[in-house]
N, C-alpha and C positions, 0 to 999 in steps of 0.2 A: 406365330401369333405373339404379339407383345402386349402385356398387361401393365397399365399405369396404376400404381396403388400407393397408399401411405408407406413411408420408410418404416422398417422394422429393425430392431437392434442387430439382426443377423446380416443386415445390408451394409453395415457401417464399414467394416474392413474391406468389402468389394468396392464400396464407394471411394474409399482412400485410394485404393490402387487405380481405379478408373480416373480419378482427378489427377493423380501423379502422371499417368500416361497422357492425358489430355492437356494439362498445363505445366507439367515439370516441377521441379523443386521451387521455382521463382514464385509459384502461386502463394506462398506463405508470406511474401515480401509486399503484396499488393495492399493498397490502402483500405479497400473494402474488407480484407482480411481483419483489419483492426476493429472493424464494427461487428465482426462475428466472433472474435476471440472470447472465450469464457462464457459464451451465450448459448442458449438452445434456439433452434429454429421456431418461427412462429407456430403456434399450435395448429395442427392440421395441415401444415404447409410444407412438409418435407416429403418429397415424392420420389418414388423408385419406378423405373421401367424394368421390367423382367421378361425374359424370353420364355418360351414353352418348357424349357428345362430348369427354369427358376434362376438363371444366371442374370445378374444385374448388368443392363446394357445402357442405362441412362439414369441420371440424378438431376434433381433440381430442388433448391431449398429457398424459402423466403424468410426473412429476419425482421423483427420489429425494430424500427427506428423512430426517431422523432427529431425536429429541427429546434434550434434555440428560439424560434418564433412560436413554438408550441404546436406544430403540425406533425400528427403522427402519420406514419407511412410504413411500407415494407421495402426492404432492400432485397433484390433478386440475385442469387448466385451462390455458388457457381452453378451453371447448366452445363452438363457434359453428356456426350453420348459415345458409346464405344466406337472405335474406329471402323469396325466391320458394319455398324448401323447407320453411319454418317451418310447423309444424302437420302435417307429413307422416309424423313418427314418426322422422325421420332422427336427431335429437338422442338419442332413446331408443335407436335402433339402435347409435350410435357408443358410448353409455354401455355398453350390454350387451357390446359386443365388448371394449371396453377393459378392463372389470372381469374378464371371462372370460380375457383374454390375461394380465393382472396375476396372477390366481390361478394360471394354467398356468405362469407364470414363477417361482411360489413367493412371490410378495409376499403379507403378511399383512393389510395395511390400506391404505385410501385415505382421505386428508382433502381437504377442500375448503372454500372459502367460496362459498356460494350459497343459493338459494331452497330452504327445507327442504321446501315443499310439492311441489316438482318432484322433488328428489333422494330424497325418502322412499321412493318406489316402487322404488329400487335399493337400499334398506337403509341409507341414511344417516340420522343422527340426532346430536343434540347430546350424548347420554349419555357417549360416549367422548372428548369434547373438553373436558369440564368442568375437567380438571386440567391442560390444555395451553394455551399461548399463542403468538400470532404475533409476529414482531419489528416491530411497528408497529400503527397503528390498523386496527381491523376491528370488525364488529358481531357480538358474542359468539353471538347467536341464529342467525346464518348460518354458523357454524364447525362444520362437520359432519364426521362419520367413518362408515366403513363397514368392518367387519372381513371379510376374505376367508377367514381362518382363525380360528376361535373362540379368543379369549383373546389374539390378537396385540397388543392394546392394554393387557392387564392391567398395572397399575403404571405406566403411561406418564404422565409428567408433565414440567412444565417448557417450555421454550421450544422451538419447532420451528425446526430449522436445515437450510439447504440441504446435501445430501451428494452430490449427482450429479456425474457427469463434468464437468470444467470445459472451456470452449471454449478450444482452443489456437490462438492466431493465428499465421500464418506470420511468420517471423523478419523478412521484408521489410516486413510491415505494421507490426510492432512499432517497427521502425527509422524508418519513415516518420511513424508517429504521434507519436514522441518528438521528431522535429525541429521 
C-alpha cells in the first residue's frame, strides 16, 4: 500500500538519495534547478509517496514561477519514483495528485521540462511554451505546459523567473558561512 502525502522534514534526506539515484549528479546542472535554487516549493505542493513501512518511494514538487509578461504559474519537478516501484503507476498517481492540488489552490498553469510522450496524458504540450524561454540551456521540444484554468497562459511571453518563497537561513548559519 502506497500513501501520497505532504512532504515532511524527515523525508528530505531520503528524497535527496532518491533523486541522486534517479538523476545522478548531473541533476544540479539543469536549467530548471536554477529556478529552484534558494527557494521553497509552492505551499502545499511538495508531495511524498511512502510505502507501508514509511519508506520514501516517490517524490514530486511544484515551484512558484512567473514570466516577464507577468503570468504566474508553477514549475513541476523533479518527479522521481524508486527503481523498484517504476512501472507501477506511482509516477502517474503523483502527477494526478499534484495537478489536482494545484488546481484546488487556484493555480492556473504548470510548466516543466520533460518527455512529451509521458506528460501528454496529463495535458502537457509545447503549444503554450512557444513564446516562453528558460534562463539557460534546454531542449525546446521538452519545454511543456498544462493549463489548469483555460486561458491562464494567454499572452504569456518572455523569460520564466523564480518567484517562490526564498529559503531563509538562521542568522547563526549566515554568520558561520561568512567566516
